[in-house]
N, C-alpha and C positions, 0 to 999 in steps of 0.2 A: 380345821386348817384354814389358813388365810389363803384368797385365790391366787397370790403369788406363789404360795407353797402348793397349790394345785395345778397351777401350768407347769411349774418346775418339776413335780413328780410325773406329769404326761410326758413332758419332754424327755425324762429319764427313761421311761418305760419303751419310748419309739428309739432308743439307742440303736438295736440292730438295723431299724429301719435308715438311719442317719448314716450308720457305717457303711450300709449297702449303697446307699445314694451317692457317698463320697467314692467308693470303690469303682462305681459308674461312671460319674461326671468327670471327676479329675484325669483320668487317663483318656476319656473320650475328648476333653477340651485339649489337652497337652497334644494329642496326637490326631486331632482333628483332620488334618490336612492329608492324611494317609487313609482315612476311613471312607473315603468316597462319598456318597450321598448322606449317609448318617453323619459324617464329619461336617458336612456342609450344613446340616441341621443344628449344629452346634454352635454355628455361628448366627443364627436366629433367635433373638431374645425371644420373642413369643413361642418359637418352637421348644425351647429350653425351658421355659415354665410349664408348658403342657406336658412335654415329657417327665419333669418334675414331680408333677402333681400325679400325673398317671403311675409312674414309677413308686411312688409313695405308697399309692395304696395296693399297689402288686406286691410290694416288698411288706407291708402290713399284712397282706392276706397269708404269704407265705410263713412270715416269722409270727403269727397271731398266737401261737401256743406259748411263746415266751413274751409276748407284750402284756396279753390280758393277767388281769389281778384276781379272778374269780372264775368260775365255770360260769358260761352266760345262762345255762338253764337253771342254775342253784338259786332257791329262795331261801333268804336269811331272815330269822325271825328278827323283827324290830326295825328292818331296814327297808320297809314299805314306804315309798315316796321321801325316802331320805335325800337330805338336801347334799350337794356336791362336797367332798371332804369328810363327810361323815365316817367315823371308825367303826369298824365293824367288830359286833360283840364276839369276845371270847377269841380273836385273832389279835394279839398285839401288834400293832405296827401296819395292820392292813387297813385300807380304806376303799370306801365308794368314790372313787375320785371324781365321778361326773354324777354321782348320786344314784338313787333306787328308783326302780320304775314302781307301778301299782302293784306289782307279783312279786316285790322284794328283790329284784334281780340287778344285778350290775349293769348300769347303761353304759358305762366304759367298754367293759370286756363285750357286751353285746355289740356296741358300735364297731369295735375291731373286728371281731369274729363275722359280724354281717358282709365285710369288704370279702371274706372268703366265698361266702355263698353267692354274691354277686358274680365275683369274678369267675367262679368256676363255671357260671351258665353263659353269659353274655358274650365272651370272646367266641368260646366253642360253637355256640349257635349261630353266631352271625358267621364264622368261617364256614360251616356247613351250609349255611344259605347262600353264601359266595360260589361253593362249589356246584350248587344246583344251579344256580343263575348261570354260570359258565357254562355248562353241560347243555342247557336250554338257549341262552343269549347269544351264544356265539353262532350255530348253525341259522339261528332265526334271522341274525343279521347277516350273516355271510350268504348263504342260499336265498333267503328270502320265500316268495311263493306262500303254498297252502301250509308248510310247515310253519311260517312266521306268521300267517294270519289266525291260525289256530290258537298257539300259544299266546299270542298278543292278545287275543280276545279273552282267554283264560286268566292272564295276569290282569287286565283290565277289571275283568269281573271280579277279583279279589281286591283290588284296589278301591274298587267303587264301594265297598263296604267300610264303614267307620273304624280305624284299625282298633281302638280301645275296645269297642263294642265286640268286634272279631276275636280279640283275644280273650274278653271276658267270655264269649261263648266258647271258646275252644277249651278252657281250663275248667269249666263246670265239673262238679263230681259227676252228673250225668252222662256227659260226653266220654271222661275217662272210664265209668263203667260198661260203657258200650262197646270197649275195646277198639275204637277207632285210633287212639294215639299209638297203640301198637302196630297197627296196620299203617298208619302214615310212616311210622318210625321205620318198619320194613322196607317202606319206598324211598322216603328220603335220605337214610343213611346208606343206600346203595350209590348216591350221587358222587359222595366223596371216592368211593372205590373205582368208579367207572373213570372219574376224572385221572387219576393217577396211572390207572391200566391205559387209556389212550395217551396219556402225556407220554408214557414210558414208550409204549408202541408206536408212537409216531415218532420218537427222537433214535430209537434204535432199531428199525425196521431193517436196515441195512446189514446189522452185526446181529445174528440171531444167537451166539453165546451169550453176551450181555443182555439180550432182550429176553431170553429164557430166565436167566438168573434174575434180573430186576423183577420181572412179571411174577416169577415165582415167591420172591420175597413180599412183594406188594399185596399178593392175594393171602399169601399165609397171615400176614398181620392185619390187613385190611378186614378178613372175615373173622379173626380172631376178636378184633376190636368189634365188629359188626353184631356178632352173636352176643357179646357182652352188653353193649347198650344198648340195642334195640329187643332183646329177648331175655336178657340178664340170665344168659346161659353159657357165660365165660366159665369153660372147666376149671381154670386157675384162680377164677376169682379175682383177678385184676381189675377187669372193666366190668363195672355194674352201674345202674342207675334204678333208683326205686320210683314208683310209679307217679308219683307227685312230681319229681324233678323231670322224669320223661316228658309227661305230659307238658309240663312248660317249654322244656327244651323243642320239641317237637312243634310248639305252638309260635315260638320265635321265628324256627326256620321257615315255617308256613307263611307269616307274616311277612318275611324279608326277601324271601324269595322273588316275587313278583317284581318289587323295585328294583332289586339287583338285576333280573332278567332285563327288565327296560333299559338299564344303563348299560349294560355289556351288550346288549343289541344295539343301541345306537353308537356306541363305539367301533362295533365291528361294522355297521354299514358305513361308516366314517371311513375308517382305515382300510378296508377291502378295495379302495378306489385307487391307493397309493402306489409308486412305482415299485416299490421292493415287492409289493404283493404280487405285481404281474411277473416281476423276475423270479419269483419264486413258483408261480404257475408255469411258465415258461421251462424251468428247471425239472418240471415232473413231480414236484413236490405233492404228497397228499393233501386232500382238504383238512383232516385234521391237523396235519402238521402245521400246515399255513395258519390255521385257527389258534392253535396253542402254542406254537413256537414264533411266530410272527406277528399276529393280530395282538395278543394277549399281553406279551412283554412290551410293546409300543403303548398299550393302554394303561399300563401299572399306576402311573402318576395319578390320574383321577380315582383309579378303584382303590387305592391306598387310603387317599383323603377320604373317600365315601366310607372305607372300612372303618377308619376312627370316628367319624360322625356316627354310624350307624351302631357302633359298640355303646356310644352314648344315648342314642335312642332307646337300644334294647336296655339298657340300665335304668332308664326312665320308667319304661313299660314293666320290668319287673318290680320297681319301687311302686308302681301303681296296682299292680296284681295284689302285692303284699298288702298295700293301704286297704284294698277292697276284701282282704281275708282269703285270697285265693293264691298265698304263695307258695313256696315249697311245704311248709307245715305250720300248724297254728303257734307253735312255740318257737319256730325259727327264729335266729336274730338276724334275718335279713333285714334290710334298713326300711322297707315299705311297712313290714309288720310292726317294727319297733315306733316307726312315725305315728302309725295306726293306733298303737297302745298307749302312745302318749299323748296325743291329740285329745282323748276324752278327758285330761283335767288339765288341758293346757293353761286355761286362765289362772289356775291356781298353783302348778306344779310344770313351768315351763320345761325345766331342765332334761326330763326325759325324752321329750321329742325333739328338742334341737341339736344335739350332737349327730345322730343319725342323718337328719335333713340336712346339715351343714356338710356332712361328709357325702351324701349322694350328690350335692350340687358343687363340689369340689372336683369329685372324680369326672364328671360330665363336662366341667368347665375345662379340666385339663385335657379332656379328649377333644374338645372343640378347639382349644388353643393350640393342642398337636396337629389337629387338620389344619388349621388355618397356616401354622408354620411350613408343612408340606406344601401347602397350595403356594403359598408364597415363593418356595424353593423351586418348585415346578416351573412357575411362571420365569424364574430367572434362567432356568436350563433351557 
């Protein structure tokens, strides 16, 4: 295949993504004036580009089974280090669009399926880290005192250790064999449940019927998810996480939590002095109501921007772990592992390493541009 034909075939394979992007962007731009803050983002060119790059990979991960041309784990005889556009033997009309790697696997399919691996961990783990940061940072900033001193010291202690080395230490097989990740998951995964319980309890404390209903739903769903993710004990088998993924997930939450804690603490310390907080205290609102329903909503701008940036940082960390051979699994198509496999013959065969590297770069770039667009919009507001 010629280079032009290869590009054409790749564009065609991503047809579900193009349709998805059109279905999202066209209505968003046409009705942007009715969509509130999201609609305002559509008026920001930087934010549009960033959102487009992020949605491209989100949709690619969602439609990966339709986009890939081969199983990313299959090894085809005669396709070792095959050049882009090489026809697959015994499969008329089938090609390795971006060539084969040193184990004769399809680079294009591995790049596409790798997006699913990254996006299955980075956003969810970052969200868990944020909920833990909320639960510790809000009372630390609002009350201060000894609680603030103890948790600020613990956060500074974790932050004093180099992030990459701390990540590398947390995901080593020895740590996994010790059972520490399961214990850490049992503790860290309680924070989201506690967050929603306090959020609902503070909001509906004056309405017992809604309080009991919403708390019951939250606890049933929360404990169901908790049993599956933390202990792989979901009786229905809907929620589960293998040991490698659990180890990485817990590591991401643990590493990000102190940073989120410091950000939330600083925002709480600033906002607690404002007049509407004094008004809520005068009305007799509870401390958790003030923290969750007064302080947190008014801190959403900086937190949303940082959330986007932090997913990008986490994506880079996951790629780094895969590059060092500490990814989800040795045969995983995650981008870091694929880059590491391809860099061994980079001077001779550059095509296996470049596509996942460019994919990783484009996703992180999209997250950074989206954060810039959100920041610019927040400054205007």
